[in-house]
Backbone as JSON, one array per atom type, in Angstrom:
{
  "sequence": "MKFKAEIDVMPLKSLLDPQGKAVSASMGNVGLAEIENVRIGKHIALEIEASSREIASEKVEQACKKMLCNQIMESFELTLTEV",
  "N": [[1.02, 141.95, -25.45], [-1.6, 142.41, -23.19], [-1.61, 143.86, -19.47], [-3.04, 143.49, -16.49], [-2.56, 145.25, -13.76], [-2.76, 145.43, -10.15], [-2.36, 147.55, -7.13], [-1.12, 147.93, -3.97], [-0.65, 150.51, -1.84], [0.78, 150.93, 1.07], [1.45, 152.55, 4.72], [4.39, 152.28, 6.31], [5.23, 149.84, 8.44], [6.92, 150.68, 10.4], [6.1, 153.41, 10.85], [4.38, 156.35, 12.11], [0.35, 156.16, 11.39], [-1.77, 158.55, 11.07], [-4.39, 158.57, 9.52], [-5.49, 156.0, 9.93], [-5.08, 155.79, 12.85], [-6.91, 157.4, 13.75], [-9.36, 156.73, 12.61], [-9.31, 154.33, 13.82], [-9.6, 154.96, 16.21], [-12.55, 155.59, 16.92], [-14.1, 153.52, 16.03], [-15.59, 152.5, 18.33], [-17.53, 154.35, 18.73], [-19.31, 153.62, 16.54], [-19.94, 151.02, 17.65], [-18.06, 149.06, 17.19], [-16.09, 148.45, 18.71], [-14.23, 146.29, 19.48], [-12.41, 146.3, 16.77], [-9.06, 147.14, 15.5], [-5.94, 148.59, 15.97], [-6.17, 149.89, 12.69], [-4.77, 150.18, 9.56], [-4.46, 152.7, 7.08], [-4.44, 153.01, 3.54], [-3.45, 153.03, -0.07], [-5.49, 152.15, -2.87], [-4.13, 151.06, -6.32], [-4.95, 150.65, -9.19], [-4.28, 149.61, -12.33], [-3.6, 149.76, -16.63], [-1.56, 148.01, -19.0], [0.49, 147.42, -21.63], [2.51, 145.15, -23.13], [5.39, 143.02, -24.25], [5.66, 140.9, -22.55], [5.51, 139.16, -19.69], [7.29, 139.66, -17.77], [8.43, 141.74, -18.91], [6.13, 143.58, -18.05], [5.72, 143.81, -15.37], [8.49, 144.83, -14.48], [8.26, 147.15, -15.52], [5.9, 148.64, -14.12], [6.56, 148.09, -11.53], [8.59, 150.02, -11.86], [7.16, 152.41, -12.26], [5.51, 152.55, -9.67], [8.22, 152.69, -8.27], [9.17, 155.42, -8.9], [6.74, 157.28, -9.19], [4.55, 156.62, -7.73], [4.39, 155.6, -5.23], [5.88, 156.77, -2.41], [9.02, 155.57, -0.99], [10.5, 156.29, 0.86], [7.95, 156.36, 3.11], [6.18, 154.21, 2.77], [5.09, 151.37, 1.52], [4.82, 149.37, -1.46], [2.91, 146.42, -3.08], [2.2, 144.37, -5.64], [0.29, 142.98, -8.4], [-0.02, 140.91, -10.93], [-1.58, 140.62, -14.12], [-3.01, 139.27, -17.18], [-4.79, 140.07, -19.2]],
  "CA": [[0.04, 141.68, -24.72], [-2.48, 143.59, -22.34], [-1.7, 143.34, -18.2], [-4.0, 144.41, -15.48], [-1.7, 145.99, -12.58], [-3.11, 145.57, -8.99], [-1.26, 147.94, -6.3], [-1.3, 148.8, -2.81], [0.35, 150.53, -1.32], [0.25, 151.08, 3.05], [2.3, 153.08, 5.23], [5.25, 151.87, 6.9], [4.73, 149.14, 9.93], [7.6, 151.29, 11.71], [5.3, 154.79, 10.6], [2.31, 156.33, 12.53], [-0.26, 156.28, 10.22], [-2.72, 159.25, 11.68], [-5.98, 158.16, 10.07], [-5.86, 154.54, 10.74], [-5.65, 155.78, 13.57], [-8.2, 158.26, 14.07], [-10.64, 156.0, 12.56], [-8.95, 152.84, 14.83], [-9.98, 155.42, 17.6], [-14.19, 156.04, 16.13], [-14.51, 152.21, 15.64], [-15.97, 152.17, 19.45], [-18.59, 155.25, 18.28], [-20.32, 153.01, 16.03], [-20.51, 149.78, 18.05], [-17.16, 148.24, 16.85], [-14.79, 148.51, 19.52], [-13.64, 145.29, 19.21], [-11.48, 146.55, 15.86], [-8.47, 148.0, 16.77], [-4.96, 149.25, 14.6], [-6.38, 150.13, 11.51], [-3.88, 150.87, 8.79], [-5.41, 153.17, 5.41], [-3.05, 153.08, 2.68], [-4.35, 153.28, -1.23], [-5.27, 150.94, -4.05], [-4.41, 151.63, -7.66], [-5.34, 149.29, -10.31], [-3.46, 150.09, -14.06], [-3.13, 148.52, -17.4], [-0.12, 148.08, -19.45], [1.24, 146.92, -22.93], [3.63, 144.61, -22.88], [5.32, 141.49, -24.36], [5.73, 139.8, -21.65], [4.54, 139.39, -17.81], [8.65, 140.47, -16.71], [8.48, 143.33, -18.88], [5.11, 144.47, -17.98], [5.94, 143.96, -14.09], [9.43, 145.66, -14.36], [7.62, 148.91, -15.84], [4.58, 148.69, -12.76], [7.31, 148.06, -10.41], [9.26, 151.38, -11.98], [6.03, 153.3, -11.68], [5.45, 152.2, -8.11], [9.18, 153.26, -7.1], [9.17, 156.35, -9.57], [5.95, 157.95, -8.96], [2.98, 155.78, -7.36], [5.08, 155.41, -3.98], [7.13, 157.41, -1.74], [9.04, 154.55, -0.56], [10.85, 156.92, 2.41], [7.17, 156.29, 4.08], [5.27, 153.82, 2.07], [5.6, 149.96, 0.54], [4.16, 148.7, -1.97], [2.95, 144.8, -3.04], [1.61, 144.4, -7.16], [-0.14, 141.91, -8.79], [-0.32, 140.96, -12.38], [-2.78, 139.36, -14.26], [-2.82, 139.26, -18.07], [-6.18, 140.57, -19.79]],
  "C": [[-0.64, 142.77, -23.44], [-2.36, 142.74, -20.54], [-2.45, 144.44, -17.48], [-3.27, 144.82, -14.11], [-2.83, 145.82, -11.06], [-2.04, 146.14, -7.64], [-1.54, 148.44, -5.04], [-0.11, 148.79, -2.26], [0.17, 151.19, 0.16], [1.51, 152.03, 3.16], [3.47, 152.29, 5.89], [5.46, 151.3, 7.92], [5.07, 150.11, 11.01], [7.06, 152.94, 11.8], [4.0, 154.92, 11.52], [1.49, 156.82, 11.41], [-1.9, 157.12, 10.86], [-4.24, 158.83, 11.45], [-6.56, 156.99, 9.89], [-5.99, 154.88, 12.33], [-6.64, 156.37, 14.77], [-9.55, 156.96, 13.51], [-10.78, 154.64, 13.29], [-10.24, 153.83, 16.24], [-11.59, 155.74, 17.22], [-14.74, 154.79, 16.23], [-15.95, 151.73, 16.92], [-17.55, 153.2, 19.43], [-19.43, 155.19, 17.69], [-20.13, 151.94, 16.12], [-19.24, 148.99, 17.82], [-16.12, 148.44, 17.73], [-13.77, 147.45, 19.89], [-12.37, 145.75, 17.99], [-10.53, 147.56, 16.11], [-6.94, 148.1, 15.43], [-4.83, 149.11, 13.2], [-5.35, 151.01, 10.74], [-4.6, 151.83, 7.58], [-3.99, 153.24, 4.53], [-4.43, 153.34, 1.17], [-4.43, 152.04, -2.08], [-5.27, 151.6, -5.26], [-3.98, 150.94, -8.55], [-4.87, 150.69, -12.01], [-3.28, 149.28, -15.33], [-2.24, 148.55, -18.11], [-0.02, 147.37, -20.57], [2.1, 146.16, -22.98], [4.11, 143.38, -23.66], [5.97, 140.64, -23.84], [5.96, 140.39, -20.39], [6.25, 140.16, -17.47], [8.42, 141.49, -17.27], [7.43, 144.2, -18.66], [5.46, 144.71, -16.15], [7.0, 144.94, -14.1], [8.84, 147.11, -14.39], [6.86, 149.06, -14.86], [5.81, 149.08, -11.84], [8.27, 149.64, -10.66], [8.51, 152.52, -11.59], [5.91, 153.25, -10.7], [6.75, 152.84, -7.45], [9.41, 154.81, -7.77], [8.44, 157.28, -9.18], [4.79, 157.65, -7.59], [3.23, 155.37, -5.66], [5.94, 155.76, -3.34], [7.49, 156.4, -0.61], [10.15, 154.87, 0.7], [9.75, 156.21, 3.32], [5.89, 155.12, 4.11], [6.34, 152.42, 1.67], [4.69, 149.41, 0.3], [4.22, 147.5, -2.23], [1.81, 144.9, -4.65], [1.17, 142.66, -7.36], [-0.32, 142.08, -10.06], [-0.6, 139.97, -12.99], [-2.93, 139.82, -15.98], [-4.14, 139.53, -18.61], [-6.75, 140.2, -20.97]]
}
């Protein structure tokens, strides 16, 4: 079976997000001063072939922990759908 994984990687809430802070500070310049506390992360989409949803989820989680996410500074959430 083929699955599609959607992964959102975000900086940990306890850490400074300089890119998000810069965007937050600039919102007033474009007429959107009411927007604040912007946090910027990354979205990763991938496909995986696996015999079951559990195996696919386990493999994607391993990929996140080993390569896609720096767990010292980032957290991740993933969703898995059958293609």
